[in-house]
N, C-alpha and C positions, 0 to 999 in steps of 0.2 A: 546612620544616614547612608543612603545608597545613591549612586550617581546614575542609576538606571532610569531611562525614560519610560513613560507608560507604554509606548509602542514596543520597546525591548521586553518589558514585562509580559506584554500580551503575546509576543512571539515565543518567549520561553514557555508560557502556558500552553500555547499551541503545540510546541515541540513535546512537552510532557504528555498532553492528551493524545497526540499522534503516537507516541511511544506506548501508551497504555492500550489504545485501540489496535495499533499495529502489532504490539507485543502479544496480545491475546490472539489476534488473527494469525500471526506468525507461528506461535507455539502450536496452535491446533493444526494449521495447514502443514507445518514442517513435519509434525508427527505423522499426519495422514499421508504426506508425500513419501516419507520413508517407508511407511507400511504398504502403501499401494504399489511401490516399486518391487515388492515381492511377487506380484502377479502381473503387473503392467510395465511397459517400457517407461523410462523417465519422462519423455515428452507427453505421453498420455496421462501419466500420474500427475504431472505438473499442470496439465490442462484442467483436469478435474478439480484439483485443489485451488487453482487460480480462479476458476468460475465461482467456487464457494466463497473464497476470500473476497472476490469482487463484489458479490452481493452484500456481504457483511460491511466491507469498508465503504461502499457507496452510501449505504444507509447512515453510517456513523461519522464519516469524515467531515461532511459539510456541517452537520448539526452539532456534534459533540466536539470535534477538534477545532473547527473554525467558527462556530457559532453563527453559521450562515443558513439561509433558507435553501432547502433542496427542492429544486423544481425538476420537471421532466427534462428540460433542456440542460440544466447543469449536471444532472445525473448522467445524461447521454454523453456530454462532453467529458465528464470525469471517467466514465467507462471507456470512452475512446482513448483517453490518455493512458489509462490502465492497460488497455489492449496494446498500445505501443510499447509500454514497459514489458508486457507479456512477451512480445516479440524479442525484446532485448534479453529476457530471461531464457527464451528458447535458444538464442544465439550463444549465451553463456554455456548452456547445457551442451550444445553442439561442439563448442570449442573444448570444453572439459573432456568430453567423451572421445573426441577426435585425437587430441594430443596427450591424453592421459587416461588411465582407467581408475578413476576415483571411486570410493565407496558411495553408496546412496546418501549417507549422511553428509559427506563432503560435498557432493553435487548439490544437495538441497541447501546446505549452509552457504556455499559460495553464491548460489543463485539469489538467495535472500539478501546477502550482504550487498550485492550489486543493485537489486531492484528496489529494496525498501527506501533508500534515500531518493531515488527517482520518483517513487510514488508520493512521497512527502512533497516534493517540488510540484508535481502535478496538482495536488490538492491545494497547495498554497497559491499557485498561480490562478487557479479557478475561483477559490472561495475567499481568499484574503486580499483580493484586488479592490474590493469596495470599502469605503469608509465604514468604520464600526457602527456609526449611527444609523446607517441604512440597512444593516443586517438585521434580519428578523428571525425568530425561532421557526423551526420547520413546521409546516402545516400538517395537521393530522389526517 
């Protein structure tokens, strides 16, 4: 027998689904970020992979992670939150490259470690604020 409440179980499920969606996004964008830095500056490479990751996560965070309906309004709000996190990511890159000369892998990894938890919080604040009974599957 477990002492976990249904809400706690739901939150663990969200965290697991976020990890799966975010993990696939992170793996692909991290590899692409490192690769693009061979030809582009870190901020430009980060911007490209961020835009690709934003499209992917916007589509899947509401529906797959939080079981919520994705509307144009919620997608725009989510994208706005993600853009704020993007700014934090750029600040991390700026700080790393100003005070240290890390490899592209270190730069990418530290940036992801800082921004991934913030992105989960953005999604949770937007999509998990409604009671589960009012959440509907995404419209096609």
